C-alpha positions as CSV (number, residue, x, y, z in Angstrom):
1,M,100.0,83.9,113.8
2,K,103.1,82.4,115.4
3,N,105.6,85.0,116.7
4,V,103.9,87.9,115.0
5,K,104.0,90.2,118.0
6,I,107.7,89.5,118.7
7,A,108.6,90.0,115.1
8,V,106.7,93.3,114.9
9,V,108.3,94.7,118.0
10,L,111.8,93.8,116.8
11,M,111.2,95.2,113.3
12,F,109.8,98.4,114.9
13,L,113.0,98.7,117.0
14,A,115.1,98.0,113.9
15,T,113.4,100.8,112.0
16,S,112.9,103.5,114.6
17,L,116.2,102.9,116.5
18,R,118.2,102.5,113.3
19,A,119.6,99.0,114.1
20,Q,122.6,97.8,112.1
21,T,121.1,94.8,110.2
22,P,121.9,94.4,106.5
23,Q,118.9,93.8,104.3
24,G,120.5,90.7,102.9
25,D,120.5,89.0,106.3
26,L,116.7,88.6,106.2
27,N,114.9,86.0,104.1
28,H,113.5,87.9,101.1
29,N,110.2,86.1,101.6
30,G,110.0,87.6,105.1
31,V,110.1,84.3,107.0
32,I,111.5,85.1,110.5
33,D,113.3,82.2,112.1
34,L,115.5,82.1,115.2
35,S,118.6,83.3,113.3
36,D,116.7,86.3,112.0
37,V,115.5,87.2,115.5
38,T,119.1,86.9,116.8
39,L,120.3,89.3,114.2
40,L,117.8,91.9,115.2
41,I,118.6,91.5,118.9
42,E,122.3,91.8,118.2
43,A,121.7,94.8,116.0
44,Y,119.7,96.5,118.7
45,L,122.2,95.8,121.5
46,N,125.2,97.0,119.3
47,K,123.5,100.0,117.7
48,D,125.7,103.1,117.0
49,T,125.3,106.5,115.4
50,N,125.4,105.2,111.8
51,P,122.1,105.2,110.0
52,D,120.5,101.9,109.1
53,P,121.4,101.2,105.5
54,T,118.1,99.5,104.9
55,Q,116.3,102.8,105.5
56,L,118.4,104.8,103.1
57,P,117.9,105.2,99.3
58,D,119.9,102.6,97.4
59,T,122.1,104.7,95.1
60,T,124.0,101.7,93.7
61,V,123.7,101.3,89.9
62,H,122.0,98.0,89.1
63,D,120.6,96.3,86.1
64,T,116.9,97.3,86.0
65,R,114.1,94.8,85.5
66,S,110.9,95.9,83.9
67,I,107.5,94.3,84.8
68,R,104.2,95.1,83.2
69,I,101.0,93.9,84.8
70,L,97.4,94.5,83.8
71,S,94.3,93.5,85.7
72,I,91.0,93.0,83.9
73,G,88.4,93.7,86.5
74,N,86.3,96.2,88.5
75,S,86.7,98.3,91.7
76,Y,88.3,95.3,93.5
77,S,91.2,95.5,91.0
78,M,91.5,99.2,91.9
79,D,91.6,98.4,95.6
80,A,94.4,95.8,95.0
81,L,96.6,97.6,92.5
82,F,96.5,101.3,93.2
83,Y,99.3,101.2,95.7
84,L,101.5,98.8,93.8
85,P,103.8,101.1,91.8
86,R,104.8,103.3,94.8
87,L,105.2,100.2,97.0
88,V,107.6,98.5,94.6
89,S,109.6,101.8,94.2
90,S,109.9,102.0,98.0
91,I,111.3,98.5,98.1
92,T,113.8,98.6,95.2
93,N,115.1,100.8,92.5
94,E,116.0,97.7,90.4
95,V,112.5,97.2,89.1
96,N,110.5,99.5,86.8
97,I,106.9,98.4,87.1
98,A,104.0,99.5,84.9
99,V,100.5,98.8,86.2
100,G,97.3,98.9,84.3
101,I,93.6,98.3,85.2
102,A,91.0,97.6,82.5
103,Y,88.0,98.8,84.6
104,Y,84.3,98.2,84.1
105,S,82.1,98.9,87.0
106,S,80.9,95.8,88.9
107,A,81.9,93.6,85.9
108,T,81.6,89.9,86.0
109,L,83.6,87.4,83.9
110,K,80.5,87.2,81.7
111,N,80.5,91.0,81.2
112,H,84.2,91.1,80.3
113,A,83.8,88.2,77.8
114,Q,80.8,89.9,76.1
115,L,82.4,93.3,76.0
116,A,85.6,91.8,74.5
117,E,83.6,89.9,71.9
118,S,81.6,93.0,70.9
119,D,84.7,95.2,70.9
120,S,82.7,97.7,73.1
121,K,84.6,100.8,73.9
122,S,83.2,100.8,77.5
123,Y,86.4,100.4,79.5
124,T,88.2,103.0,81.6
125,F,91.9,102.4,81.6
126,Y,93.9,103.4,84.7
127,H,97.7,103.2,84.3
128,C,100.8,104.1,86.2
129,D,104.5,103.2,86.2
130,S,107.3,103.7,88.7
131,T,108.9,106.4,86.5
132,L,105.9,108.6,86.5
133,D,104.6,107.5,89.9
134,H,101.2,109.1,89.2
135,W,98.0,107.4,88.1
136,K,96.4,108.5,84.8
137,R,93.0,107.7,83.3
138,E,91.8,107.1,79.8
139,R,88.2,106.5,78.9
140,N,86.1,104.9,76.2
141,L,88.6,102.1,75.2
142,S,87.9,98.5,74.2
143,L,89.7,95.6,75.8
144,A,91.4,95.0,72.5
145,D,92.8,98.6,72.6
146,I,94.2,98.0,76.1
147,L,95.7,94.6,75.0
148,S,97.4,96.3,72.0
149,T,100.3,96.9,74.4
150,D,102.4,93.9,75.5
151,W,101.9,92.8,79.2
152,D,104.1,90.4,81.2
153,F,101.3,89.4,83.5
154,I,97.5,89.8,83.2
155,L,95.2,89.2,86.2
156,L,91.5,88.2,86.0
157,Q,88.9,88.4,88.7
158,Q,85.3,87.7,89.3
159,S,82.7,90.1,90.7
160,S,82.3,90.1,94.5
161,F,78.7,89.0,94.2
162,F,79.6,85.9,92.2
163,Q,83.1,85.0,93.2
164,S,81.9,82.2,95.5
165,D,79.8,80.6,92.8
166,Y,81.9,78.7,90.3
167,N,78.9,78.1,88.1
168,S,79.1,81.8,87.2
169,Y,82.7,81.4,86.0
170,Q,82.2,79.3,82.9
171,P,82.1,79.4,79.9
172,W,83.0,83.0,80.3
173,L,86.4,82.4,81.9
174,D,87.5,80.2,78.9
175,Q,86.2,82.8,76.4
176,L,88.0,85.6,78.1
177,T,91.3,83.8,78.4
178,S,91.1,82.8,74.8
179,F,90.5,86.4,73.8
180,V,93.5,87.6,75.9
181,Q,95.8,85.0,74.4
182,Q,94.8,86.0,70.9
183,H,95.9,89.5,71.6
184,Q,98.9,88.6,73.8
185,P,100.7,85.9,71.9
186,H,104.2,86.4,73.4
187,G,104.2,84.4,76.6
188,T,102.1,86.6,78.8
189,K,101.4,84.8,82.1
190,L,97.7,84.8,83.2
191,G,96.9,84.9,87.0
192,W,93.9,84.9,89.2
193,L,93.2,87.8,91.7
194,L,91.6,86.2,94.7
195,C,89.6,89.1,96.0
196,P,88.4,89.7,99.6
197,A,85.4,87.8,101.0
198,F,82.4,89.6,102.4
199,A,83.2,91.5,105.6
200,Q,81.4,90.2,108.7
201,S,80.0,93.7,109.1
202,R,78.4,93.5,105.7
203,I,76.8,90.1,106.5
204,D,75.6,91.4,109.9
205,A,74.1,94.5,108.3
206,V,72.0,92.3,106.1
207,K,70.9,90.3,109.1
208,E,69.8,93.4,111.0
209,D,67.8,95.3,108.4
210,G,66.6,92.3,106.3
211,T,67.4,94.1,103.1
212,K,69.5,93.0,100.2
213,S,71.4,96.3,100.0
214,Y,74.6,94.4,100.7
215,N,73.7,91.1,99.2
216,T,75.6,88.2,100.9
217,G,73.7,85.2,99.6
218,N,73.2,82.5,102.3
219,Y,76.5,83.0,104.1
220,T,76.4,83.7,107.8
221,T,80.1,84.3,108.4
222,S,82.9,86.0,106.6
223,D,85.1,82.9,107.0
224,E,82.4,80.7,105.4
225,H,82.2,83.0,102.4
226,F,86.0,83.1,102.2
227,A,86.2,79.3,102.1
228,A,83.8,79.3,99.1
229,V,85.8,82.0,97.3
230,A,89.1,80.2,97.9
231,Q,87.6,76.9,96.5
232,C,86.6,78.7,93.3
233,A,90.1,80.1,93.0
234,Q,91.5,76.6,93.3
235,N,89.1,75.4,90.7
236,V,90.4,78.1,88.3
237,L,94.0,77.0,88.8
238,S,93.2,73.3,88.5
239,G,91.0,73.8,85.4
240,N,91.8,73.4,81.8
241,N,92.7,77.0,81.2
242,P,96.0,79.1,80.9
243,V,95.7,80.7,84.4
244,S,98.9,79.6,86.1
245,F,99.2,81.5,89.4
246,V,97.1,83.1,92.1
247,V,97.5,86.5,93.9
248,P,95.9,85.7,97.3
249,A,95.0,89.3,98.2
250,G,91.7,88.2,99.7
251,T,93.5,85.6,101.9
252,A,95.9,88.2,103.3
253,I,92.8,90.4,104.1
254,Q,91.1,87.4,105.8
255,N,94.2,86.7,107.8
256,A,94.3,90.3,109.0
257,R,90.6,90.1,110.0
258,H,91.7,87.4,112.5
259,I,94.1,89.9,114.2
260,A,91.9,91.8,116.6
261,E,93.8,95.1,116.3
262,L,93.6,95.1,112.5
263,D,90.0,93.8,112.3
264,T,88.7,97.0,113.9
265,L,90.3,99.2,111.2
266,G,88.0,100.8,108.7
267,T,84.9,103.0,108.8
268,T,82.6,100.0,108.8
269,G,85.1,97.6,110.4
270,N,86.8,94.5,109.1
271,L,89.2,96.8,107.2
272,T,86.4,98.2,105.0
273,F,85.2,101.7,104.2
274,D,81.6,100.8,103.0
275,Y,81.1,97.2,104.1
276,V,82.5,96.2,100.6
277,H,85.8,97.9,99.7
278,T,89.0,98.0,101.7
279,Q,89.8,101.3,103.3
280,D,92.7,103.5,102.3
281,G,95.8,102.9,104.3
282,L,96.9,99.5,105.6
283,P,93.8,97.6,104.3
284,R,94.6,98.5,100.6
285,M,98.3,98.2,101.3
286,I,97.9,94.6,102.4
287,Q,96.6,93.7,98.9
288,A,99.5,95.6,97.3
289,Y,102.0,93.7,99.5
290,T,100.5,90.5,98.2
291,L,100.9,91.6,94.6
292,A,104.4,92.9,95.0
293,Q,105.7,89.7,96.7
294,T,104.0,87.5,94.2
295,L,105.6,89.3,91.3
296,F,109.0,89.3,93.0
297,D,108.8,85.6,93.4
298,L,107.5,84.9,89.9
299,C,110.3,87.0,88.4
300,G,113.0,85.5,90.6
301,I,113.7,88.9,92.2
302,A,115.4,88.6,95.6
303,K,113.4,91.3,97.2
304,G,110.6,91.2,99.8
305,I,108.0,93.3,101.5
306,W,109.0,92.4,105.1
307,G,110.3,95.5,106.9
308,N,109.0,98.0,104.4
309,S,108.3,101.1,106.4
310,T,105.9,103.0,104.0
311,V,102.8,104.3,105.8
312,V,100.1,105.8,103.6
313,S,99.1,109.4,104.4
314,E,97.0,112.0,102.6
315,E,100.2,113.5,101.1
316,W,101.3,110.0,99.9
317,L,97.9,109.6,98.2
318,K,98.1,113.0,96.7
319,D,101.6,112.3,95.3
320,A,100.2,109.1,93.7
321,G,97.3,110.9,92.0
322,L,94.8,109.1,94.2
323,V,92.8,112.0,95.6
324,T,90.8,112.7,92.5
325,A,87.1,111.8,92.3
326,W,87.7,109.0,89.8
327,A,90.2,107.3,92.2
328,M,87.3,106.2,94.3
329,R,88.7,107.3,97.7
330,K,88.0,104.9,100.5
331,G,88.1,107.0,103.6
332,A,91.0,108.5,105.6
333,P,94.1,106.3,105.7
334,V,94.2,104.0,108.7
335,G,96.9,101.9,110.3
336,S,100.1,102.6,112.3
337,L,103.6,101.4,111.4
338,P,103.5,98.4,113.8
339,Q,100.2,97.4,112.3
340,Y,101.7,97.6,108.9
341,Y,104.3,95.1,110.0
342,I,101.6,92.8,111.2
343,G,99.9,93.2,107.8
344,Q,103.1,92.1,106.2
345,Q,103.1,88.9,108.2
346,C,99.5,88.3,107.2
347,T,100.6,88.7,103.6
348,I,103.5,86.3,103.9
349,S,101.3,83.7,105.5
350,A,98.8,84.1,102.7
351,I,101.4,83.5,100.0
352,K,102.6,80.4,101.8
353,H,99.0,79.2,102.3
354,P,96.9,80.9,99.6
355,F,93.6,79.1,100.1
356,V,93.3,78.9,103.9
357,I,93.3,81.3,106.8
358,S,96.6,81.1,108.6
359,A,96.7,83.9,111.1
360,E,95.7,83.7,114.7
């Protein structure tokens, strides 16, 4: 990815050495051009004893914007959304965000459509907002129960085993979106969560032991699987359905897998804990970055993820309510602050180019 290393070093200096660079001087989408680099260099050369205002809590009174987002999915939605409330709170106090996950284990679009139609009380509802900053769980709810509250944005996703096969999407996608619109008639925007492709370590494990424990179909590389997943996401957005935007979380992860020092992160490598799910720490945060920036852009909020210095720790997870058994912990948090900055650039590239790998 062009200039990533330079940008990361400069941002690390700006944070750790308390450089005098106003937040407003950086593009809110995080795009670093020559003028941005000049600002950072000048800030470093002219540093004084005053603290960097971008690293202090913003105590200014602002009008507060509320955002409510729900994902109808499985454990991949948990990977992507669990960090979102605390991340948004660390970026701005001008946004109150409420996040919900309608969870059904390993669910496909077909499962969701059928559960909705039968009014089955089979869902677990995870929810958190930036005022509570702590995840809660409710069990034995129907999708209609969860949709009885108004949501601004609702994300849909396909199971990891089927997300590269568009034949598995229909007619279930149309049935599910129709159900959602019936219960959310007030202008809710529907989006598609593009989930991570199979990790290369997962594909290699299948090759080595010859089992289908980590079924990867006929794909031989992670990039090959990603290309198929991304094509399906494009089909969703170009189809005759109300899905109007994409959250390219899987693209950001695939970008990170093309950065050598990030690809080694995770218990099973490729940013994964178990060959399947992204590990706690930077891998999960990359997906949260993608969601936060997408929401800021959709809502016209002039904020960005670039330069955020949050690093996930055990204490951070505990404060968020994510150390309980039901939170599906994914290993010890991994990633250093400079690596988080690289992850932010992987995310920014993914938002610019949501369906192709754009990191080198």
